[in-house]
N, CA, C and O atoms as a GROMACS GRO file, in nm:
protein
  340
    1MET      N    1   0.085  -0.117   0.000
    1MET     CA    2   0.000   0.000   0.000
    1MET      C    3   0.089   0.124   0.000
    1MET      O    4   0.187   0.132   0.074
    2LEU      N    5   0.054   0.218  -0.083
    2LEU     CA    6   0.131   0.341  -0.091
    2LEU      C    7   0.060   0.454  -0.017
    2LEU      O    8  -0.063   0.462  -0.015
    3ALA      N    9   0.139   0.538   0.042
    3ALA     CA   10   0.086   0.654   0.113
    3ALA      C   11   0.123   0.780   0.036
    3ALA      O   12   0.230   0.788  -0.024
    4CYS      N   13   0.036   0.876   0.038
    4CYS     CA   14   0.063   1.003  -0.029
    4CYS      C   15   0.095   1.108   0.077
    4CYS      O   16   0.009   1.144   0.158
    5VAL      N   17   0.218   1.156   0.075
    5VAL     CA   18   0.261   1.260   0.168
    5VAL      C   19   0.322   1.372   0.085
    5VAL      O   20   0.418   1.350   0.012
    6GLY      N   21   0.266   1.490   0.098
    6GLY     CA   22   0.317   1.604   0.022
    6GLY      C   23   0.307   1.584  -0.128
    6GLY      O   24   0.390   1.634  -0.204
    7GLY      N   25   0.204   1.510  -0.172
    7GLY     CA   26   0.185   1.486  -0.314
    7GLY      C   27   0.272   1.376  -0.371
    7GLY      O   28   0.269   1.352  -0.492
    8GLU      N   29   0.349   1.310  -0.288
    8GLU     CA   30   0.439   1.204  -0.333
    8GLU      C   31   0.390   1.068  -0.281
    8GLU      O   32   0.370   1.050  -0.161
    9PHE      N   33   0.370   0.974  -0.373
    9PHE     CA   34   0.330   0.839  -0.335
    9PHE      C   35   0.452   0.754  -0.311
    9PHE      O   36   0.541   0.744  -0.396
   10ALA      N   37   0.457   0.692  -0.194
   10ALA     CA   38   0.566   0.601  -0.160
   10ALA      C   39   0.520   0.512  -0.045
   10ALA      O   40   0.410   0.530   0.008
   11SER      N   41   0.605   0.418  -0.006
   11SER     CA   42   0.570   0.326   0.102
   11SER      C   43   0.572   0.398   0.237
   11SER      O   44   0.627   0.507   0.252
   12ARG      N   45   0.508   0.331   0.337
   12ARG     CA   46   0.511   0.384   0.473
   12ARG      C   47   0.654   0.398   0.523
   12ARG      O   48   0.689   0.497   0.588
   13GLN      N   49   0.736   0.297   0.492
   13GLN     CA   50   0.875   0.299   0.538
   13GLN      C   51   0.951   0.418   0.479
   13GLN      O   52   1.028   0.484   0.548
   14PHE      N   53   0.929   0.445   0.350
   14PHE     CA   54   0.996   0.558   0.286
   14PHE      C   55   0.958   0.689   0.353
   14PHE      O   56   1.044   0.774   0.378
   15HIS      N   57   0.828   0.706   0.381
   15HIS     CA   58   0.781   0.830   0.445
   15HIS      C   59   0.804   0.829   0.596
   15HIS      O   60   0.776   0.928   0.664
   16ARG      N   61   0.854   0.716   0.648
   16ARG     CA   62   0.876   0.698   0.792
   16ARG      C   63   0.747   0.717   0.872
   16ARG      O   64   0.746   0.782   0.977
   17LEU      N   65   0.640   0.658   0.820
   17LEU     CA   66   0.511   0.662   0.888
   17LEU      C   67   0.500   0.538   0.976
   17LEU      O   68   0.548   0.431   0.940
   18THR      N   69   0.436   0.554   1.090
   18THR     CA   70   0.416   0.440   1.180
   18THR      C   71   0.267   0.418   1.199
   18THR      O   72   0.185   0.506   1.172
   19TYR      N   73   0.234   0.299   1.248
   19TYR     CA   74   0.097   0.272   1.288
   19TYR      C   75   0.074   0.339   1.423
   19TYR      O   76   0.168   0.358   1.499
   20ILE      N   77  -0.050   0.374   1.452
   20ILE     CA   78  -0.082   0.442   1.578
   20ILE      C   79  -0.034   0.361   1.697
   20ILE      O   80   0.020   0.417   1.793
   21THR      N   81  -0.054   0.229   1.693
   21THR     CA   82  -0.017   0.145   1.807
   21THR      C   83   0.133   0.142   1.832
   21THR      O   84   0.176   0.112   1.943
   22GLN      N   85   0.213   0.173   1.731
   22GLN     CA   86   0.358   0.171   1.749
   22GLN      C   87   0.407   0.288   1.834
   22GLN      O   88   0.517   0.283   1.889
   23SER      N   89   0.327   0.392   1.845
   23SER     CA   90   0.371   0.508   1.924
   23SER      C   91   0.289   0.524   2.053
   23SER      O   92   0.306   0.622   2.125
   24GLN      N   93   0.202   0.426   2.081
   24GLN     CA   94   0.123   0.432   2.204
   24GLN      C   95   0.201   0.375   2.321
   24GLN      O   96   0.287   0.288   2.304
   25THR      N   97   0.170   0.426   2.439
   25THR     CA   98   0.228   0.371   2.560
   25THR      C   99   0.154   0.243   2.598
   25THR      O  100   0.047   0.214   2.543
   26ARG      N  101   0.209   0.168   2.690
   26ARG     CA  102   0.142   0.046   2.736
   26ARG      C  103   0.005   0.078   2.793
   26ARG      O  104  -0.091   0.005   2.771
   27LEU      N  105  -0.003   0.188   2.866
   27LEU     CA  106  -0.130   0.227   2.926
   27LEU      C  107  -0.234   0.258   2.818
   27LEU      O  108  -0.350   0.218   2.831
   28ASN      N  109  -0.195   0.328   2.714
   28ASN     CA  110  -0.288   0.359   2.605
   28ASN      C  111  -0.334   0.232   2.534
   28ASN      O  112  -0.452   0.219   2.502
   29ARG      N  113  -0.242   0.138   2.510
   29ARG     CA  114  -0.280   0.012   2.446
   29ARG      C  115  -0.377  -0.066   2.533
   29ARG      O  116  -0.471  -0.127   2.482
   30LEU      N  117  -0.355  -0.065   2.665
   30LEU     CA  118  -0.447  -0.135   2.755
   30LEU      C  119  -0.586  -0.070   2.754
   30LEU      O  120  -0.687  -0.141   2.756
   31HIS      N  121  -0.591   0.062   2.752
   31HIS     CA  122  -0.720   0.130   2.747
   31HIS      C  123  -0.794   0.097   2.617
   31HIS      O  124  -0.915   0.077   2.618
   32THR      N  125  -0.722   0.092   2.507
   32THR     CA  126  -0.783   0.056   2.379
   32THR      C  127  -0.837  -0.086   2.383
   32THR      O  128  -0.949  -0.112   2.339
   33ALA      N  129  -0.758  -0.179   2.436
   33ALA     CA  130  -0.802  -0.319   2.446
   33ALA      C  131  -0.923  -0.331   2.539
   33ALA      O  132  -1.015  -0.408   2.510
   34ARG      N  133  -0.924  -0.256   2.649
   34ARG     CA  134  -1.038  -0.259   2.741
   34ARG      C  135  -1.164  -0.208   2.674
   34ARG      O  136  -1.270  -0.268   2.687
   35ARG      N  137  -1.152  -0.095   2.602
   35ARG     CA  138  -1.268  -0.039   2.533
   35ARG      C  139  -1.323  -0.136   2.428
   35ARG      O  140  -1.445  -0.151   2.415
   36LYS      N  141  -1.235  -0.201   2.354
   36LYS     CA  142  -1.279  -0.297   2.252
   36LYS      C  143  -1.349  -0.416   2.316
   36LYS      O  144  -1.455  -0.458   2.269
   37ALA      N  145  -1.290  -0.470   2.422
   37ALA     CA  146  -1.351  -0.586   2.489
   37ALA      C  147  -1.486  -0.548   2.548
   37ALA      O  148  -1.582  -0.625   2.539
   38GLU      N  149  -1.495  -0.429   2.608
   38GLU     CA  150  -1.622  -0.386   2.666
   38GLU      C  151  -1.728  -0.368   2.558
   38GLU      O  152  -1.842  -0.413   2.574
   39ALA      N  153  -1.691  -0.305   2.447
   39ALA     CA  154  -1.787  -0.282   2.338
   39ALA      C  155  -1.838  -0.414   2.282
   39ALA      O  156  -1.956  -0.429   2.253
   40ARG      N  157  -1.748  -0.510   2.266
   40ARG     CA  158  -1.789  -0.640   2.213
   40ARG      C  159  -1.874  -0.716   2.314
   40ARG      O  160  -1.972  -0.779   2.276
   41ALA      N  161  -1.837  -0.712   2.443
   41ALA     CA  162  -1.911  -0.787   2.545
   41ALA      C  163  -2.050  -0.729   2.568
   41ALA      O  164  -2.144  -0.803   2.598
   42ARG      N  165  -2.065  -0.599   2.556
   42ARG     CA  166  -2.193  -0.534   2.583
   42ARG      C  167  -2.276  -0.513   2.457
   42ARG      O  168  -2.391  -0.467   2.465
   43GLY      N  169  -2.220  -0.546   2.340
   43GLY     CA  170  -2.293  -0.528   2.216
   43GLY      C  171  -2.302  -0.384   2.172
   43GLY      O  172  -2.402  -0.343   2.112
   44LEU      N  173  -2.199  -0.305   2.201
   44LEU     CA  174  -2.197  -0.164   2.163
   44LEU      C  175  -2.129  -0.147   2.028
   44LEU      O  176  -2.066  -0.240   1.978
   45GLU      N  177  -2.141  -0.029   1.970
   45GLU     CA  178  -2.073   0.008   1.846
   45GLU      C  179  -2.104  -0.090   1.732
   45GLU      O  180  -2.016  -0.124   1.654
   46GLY      N  181  -2.229  -0.134   1.725
   46GLY     CA  182  -2.269  -0.221   1.617
   46GLY      C  183  -2.233  -0.367   1.633
   46GLY      O  184  -2.260  -0.448   1.545
   47ASN      N  185  -2.172  -0.402   1.745
   47ASN     CA  186  -2.137  -0.542   1.770
   47ASN      C  187  -2.260  -0.617   1.822
   47ASN      O  188  -2.337  -0.564   1.902
   48PRO      N  189  -2.280  -0.741   1.775
   48PRO     CA  190  -2.390  -0.820   1.831
   48PRO      C  191  -2.354  -0.863   1.973
   48PRO      O  192  -2.236  -0.880   2.006
   49ILE      N  193  -2.455  -0.882   2.057
   49ILE     CA  194  -2.430  -0.926   2.194
   49ILE      C  195  -2.388  -1.073   2.190
   49ILE      O  196  -2.465  -1.157   2.144
   50PRO      N  197  -2.268  -1.104   2.238
   50PRO     CA  198  -2.224  -1.245   2.235
   50PRO      C  199  -2.299  -1.328   2.338
   50PRO      O  200  -2.352  -1.275   2.435
   51ARG      N  201  -2.302  -1.456   2.315
   51ARG     CA  202  -2.372  -1.548   2.404
   51ARG      C  203  -2.275  -1.653   2.456
   51ARG      O  204  -2.174  -1.682   2.393
   52GLY      N  205  -2.307  -1.708   2.570
   52GLY     CA  206  -2.235  -1.823   2.624
   52GLY      C  207  -2.088  -1.799   2.650
   52GLY      O  208  -2.049  -1.699   2.710
   53GLN      N  209  -2.006  -1.894   2.604
   53GLN     CA  210  -1.863  -1.892   2.632
   53GLN      C  211  -1.794  -1.772   2.570
   53GLN      O  212  -1.700  -1.718   2.628
   54ASN      N  213  -1.839  -1.728   2.452
   54ASN     CA  214  -1.778  -1.610   2.389
   54ASN      C  215  -1.793  -1.487   2.478
   54ASN      O  216  -1.700  -1.408   2.491
   55ARG      N  217  -1.909  -1.472   2.538
   55ARG     CA  218  -1.932  -1.357   2.628
   55ARG      C  219  -1.842  -1.367   2.751
   55ARG      O  220  -1.785  -1.267   2.794
   56GLU      N  221  -1.830  -1.488   2.807
   56GLU     CA  222  -1.744  -1.506   2.924
   56GLU      C  223  -1.599  -1.473   2.892
   56GLU      O  224  -1.531  -1.410   2.973
   57ILE      N  225  -1.552  -1.513   2.775
   57ILE     CA  226  -1.415  -1.484   2.734
   57ILE      C  227  -1.394  -1.333   2.724
   57ILE      O  228  -1.292  -1.281   2.770
   58LEU      N  229  -1.489  -1.263   2.663
   58LEU     CA  230  -1.477  -1.118   2.649
   58LEU      C  231  -1.482  -1.047   2.783
   58LEU      O  232  -1.407  -0.951   2.806
   59ILE      N  233  -1.568  -1.093   2.872
   59ILE     CA  234  -1.576  -1.031   3.005
   59ILE      C  235  -1.446  -1.056   3.082
   59ILE      O  236  -1.398  -0.968   3.153
   60ASP      N  237  -1.388  -1.176   3.068
   60ASP     CA  238  -1.259  -1.204   3.132
   60ASP      C  239  -1.150  -1.114   3.077
   60ASP      O  240  -1.066  -1.063   3.151
   61ARG      N  241  -1.150  -1.093   2.945
   61ARG     CA  242  -1.051  -1.006   2.881
   61ARG      C  243  -1.068  -0.863   2.929
   61ARG      O  244  -0.970  -0.794   2.958
   62TRP      N  245  -1.192  -0.819   2.936
   62TRP     CA  246  -1.225  -0.684   2.984
   62TRP      C  247  -1.174  -0.666   3.126
   62TRP      O  248  -1.112  -0.564   3.158
   63SER      N  249  -1.201  -0.763   3.212
   63SER     CA  250  -1.156  -0.758   3.350
   63SER      C  251  -1.004  -0.761   3.361
   63SER      O  252  -0.946  -0.687   3.442
   64ALA      N  253  -0.938  -0.844   3.281
   64ALA     CA  254  -0.792  -0.852   3.283
   64ALA      C  255  -0.729  -0.720   3.242
   64ALA      O  256  -0.628  -0.679   3.298
   65CYS      N  257  -0.788  -0.653   3.145
   65CYS     CA  258  -0.737  -0.523   3.101
   65CYS      C  259  -0.751  -0.420   3.212
   65CYS      O  260  -0.660  -0.340   3.236
   66ARG      N  261  -0.866  -0.422   3.281
   66ARG     CA  262  -0.885  -0.327   3.392
   66ARG      C  263  -0.782  -0.351   3.501
   66ARG      O  264  -0.727  -0.255   3.556
   67GLU      N  265  -0.756  -0.477   3.534
   67GLU     CA  266  -0.655  -0.509   3.636
   67GLU      C  267  -0.516  -0.466   3.592
   67GLU      O  268  -0.439  -0.413   3.672
   68ALA      N  269  -0.483  -0.489   3.465
   68ALA     CA  270  -0.352  -0.449   3.414
   68ALA      C  271  -0.336  -0.297   3.417
   68ALA      O  272  -0.227  -0.247   3.445
   69ILE      N  273  -0.444  -0.225   3.387
   69ILE     CA  274  -0.440  -0.078   3.393
   69ILE      C  275  -0.411  -0.033   3.536
   69ILE      O  276  -0.330   0.057   3.559
   70ASP      N  277  -0.478  -0.096   3.633
   70ASP     CA  278  -0.453  -0.063   3.773
   70ASP      C  279  -0.308  -0.090   3.812
   70ASP      O  280  -0.247  -0.011   3.884
   71GLU      N  281  -0.252  -0.202   3.765
   71GLU     CA  282  -0.112  -0.235   3.795
   71GLU      C  283  -0.016  -0.134   3.736
   71GLU      O  284   0.082  -0.096   3.800
   72VAL      N  285  -0.045  -0.089   3.613
   72VAL     CA  286   0.042   0.012   3.550
   72VAL      C  287   0.036   0.142   3.630
   72VAL      O  288   0.139   0.205   3.654
   73TRP      N  289  -0.085   0.182   3.672
   73TRP     CA  290  -0.098   0.304   3.752
   73TRP      C  291  -0.024   0.293   3.884
   73TRP      O  292   0.041   0.388   3.926
   74LEU      N  293  -0.032   0.177   3.950
   74LEU     CA  294   0.040   0.158   4.075
   74LEU      C  295   0.191   0.170   4.054
   74LEU      O  296   0.261   0.230   4.135
   75ALA      N  297   0.239   0.111   3.946
   75ALA     CA  298   0.382   0.118   3.917
   75ALA      C  299   0.424   0.263   3.890
   75ALA      O  300   0.530   0.307   3.934
   76LEU      N  301   0.340   0.337   3.818
   76LEU     CA  302   0.370   0.478   3.792
   76LEU      C  303   0.369   0.559   3.921
   76LEU      O  304   0.454   0.646   3.941
   77ASP      N  305   0.273   0.531   4.008
   77ASP     CA  306   0.267   0.599   4.137
   77ASP      C  307   0.393   0.571   4.220
   77ASP      O  308   0.450   0.662   4.280
   78GLU      N  309   0.434   0.444   4.223
   78GLU     CA  310   0.554   0.408   4.299
   78GLU      C  311   0.677   0.479   4.245
   78GLU      O  312   0.760   0.529   4.321
   79ARG      N  313   0.690   0.482   4.112
   79ARG     CA  314   0.805   0.552   4.052
   79ARG      C  315   0.801   0.701   4.083
   79ARG      O  316   0.904   0.762   4.112
   80PHE      N  317   0.682   0.760   4.078
   80PHE     CA  318   0.669   0.901   4.108
   80PHE      C  319   0.706   0.930   4.252
   80PHE      O  320   0.780   1.024   4.280
   81LEU      N  321   0.654   0.848   4.345
   81LEU     CA  322   0.684   0.869   4.486
   81LEU      C  323   0.832   0.846   4.517
   81LEU      O  324   0.890   0.916   4.600
   82ALA      N  325   0.893   0.748   4.452
   82ALA     CA  326   1.034   0.722   4.472
   82ALA      C  327   1.118   0.842   4.424
   82ALA      O  328   1.222   0.874   4.482
   83ARG      N  329   1.071   0.904   4.319
   83ARG     CA  330   1.147   1.015   4.262
   83ARG      C  331   1.124   1.147   4.337
   83ARG      O  332   1.218   1.222   4.364
   84PHE      N  333   0.998   1.173   4.371
   84PHE     CA  334   0.964   1.303   4.430
   84PHE      C  335   0.913   1.294   4.573
   84PHE      O  336   0.889   1.396   4.637
   85GLY      N  337   0.896   1.169   4.624
   85GLY     CA  338   0.834   1.146   4.754
   85GLY      C  339   0.903   1.206   4.867
   85GLY      O  340   0.859   1.193   4.981
   0.00000   0.00000   0.00000
Protein backbone atom coordinates (compact mmCIF):
# COMPACT_ATOMS: atom_id res chain seq x y z
CA MET A 1 0.00 0.00 0.00
CA LEU A 2 1.31 3.41 -0.91
CA ALA A 3 0.86 6.54 1.13
CA CYS A 4 0.63 10.03 -0.29
CA VAL A 5 2.61 12.60 1.68
CA GLY A 6 3.17 16.04 0.22
CA GLY A 7 1.85 14.86 -3.14
CA GLU A 8 4.39 12.04 -3.33
CA PHE A 9 3.30 8.39 -3.35
CA ALA A 10 5.66 6.01 -1.60
CA SER A 11 5.70 3.26 1.02
CA ARG A 12 5.11 3.84 4.73
CA GLN A 13 8.75 2.99 5.38
CA PHE A 14 9.96 5.58 2.86
CA HIS A 15 7.81 8.30 4.45
CA ARG A 16 8.76 6.98 7.92
CA LEU A 17 5.11 6.62 8.88
CA THR A 18 4.16 4.40 11.80
CA TYR A 19 0.97 2.72 12.88
CA ILE A 20 -0.82 4.42 15.78
CA THR A 21 -0.17 1.45 18.07
CA GLN A 22 3.58 1.71 17.49
CA SER A 23 3.71 5.08 19.24
CA GLN A 24 1.23 4.32 22.04
CA THR A 25 2.28 3.71 25.60
CA ARG A 26 1.42 0.46 27.36
CA LEU A 27 -1.30 2.27 29.26
CA ASN A 28 -2.88 3.59 26.05
CA ARG A 29 -2.80 0.12 24.46
CA LEU A 30 -4.47 -1.35 27.55
CA HIS A 31 -7.20 1.30 27.47
CA THR A 32 -7.83 0.56 23.79
CA ALA A 33 -8.02 -3.19 24.46
CA ARG A 34 -10.38 -2.59 27.41
CA ARG A 35 -12.68 -0.39 25.33
CA LYS A 36 -12.79 -2.97 22.52
CA ALA A 37 -13.51 -5.86 24.89
CA GLU A 38 -16.22 -3.86 26.66
CA ALA A 39 -17.87 -2.82 23.38
CA ARG A 40 -17.90 -6.40 22.13
CA ALA A 41 -19.11 -7.87 25.45
CA ARG A 42 -21.93 -5.34 25.83
CA GLY A 43 -22.93 -5.28 22.16
CA LEU A 44 -21.97 -1.64 21.63
CA GLU A 45 -20.73 0.08 18.46
CA GLY A 46 -22.69 -2.21 16.17
CA ASN A 47 -21.37 -5.42 17.70
CA PRO A 48 -23.90 -8.20 18.31
CA ILE A 49 -24.30 -9.26 21.94
CA PRO A 50 -22.24 -12.45 22.35
CA ARG A 51 -23.72 -15.48 24.04
CA GLY A 52 -22.35 -18.23 26.24
CA GLN A 53 -18.63 -18.92 26.32
CA ASN A 54 -17.78 -16.10 23.89
CA ARG A 55 -19.32 -13.57 26.28
CA GLU A 56 -17.44 -15.06 29.24
CA ILE A 57 -14.15 -14.84 27.34
CA LEU A 58 -14.77 -11.18 26.49
CA ILE A 59 -15.76 -10.31 30.05
CA ASP A 60 -12.59 -12.04 31.33
CA ARG A 61 -10.51 -10.06 28.81
CA TRP A 62 -12.25 -6.84 29.84
CA SER A 63 -11.56 -7.58 33.50
CA ALA A 64 -7.92 -8.52 32.83
CA CYS A 65 -7.37 -5.23 31.01
CA ARG A 66 -8.85 -3.27 33.92
CA GLU A 67 -6.55 -5.09 36.36
CA ALA A 68 -3.52 -4.49 34.14
CA ILE A 69 -4.40 -0.78 33.93
CA ASP A 70 -4.53 -0.63 37.73
CA GLU A 71 -1.12 -2.35 37.95
CA VAL A 72 0.42 0.12 35.50
CA TRP A 73 -0.98 3.04 37.52
CA LEU A 74 0.40 1.58 40.75
CA ALA A 75 3.82 1.18 39.17
CA LEU A 76 3.70 4.78 37.92
CA ASP A 77 2.68 5.99 41.37
CA GLU A 78 5.54 4.08 42.99
CA ARG A 79 8.05 5.52 40.52
CA PHE A 80 6.69 9.01 41.08
CA LEU A 81 6.84 8.69 44.86
CA ALA A 82 10.34 7.22 44.72
CA ARG A 83 11.47 10.15 42.62
CA PHE A 84 9.64 13.03 44.30
CA GLY A 85 8.34 11.46 47.54
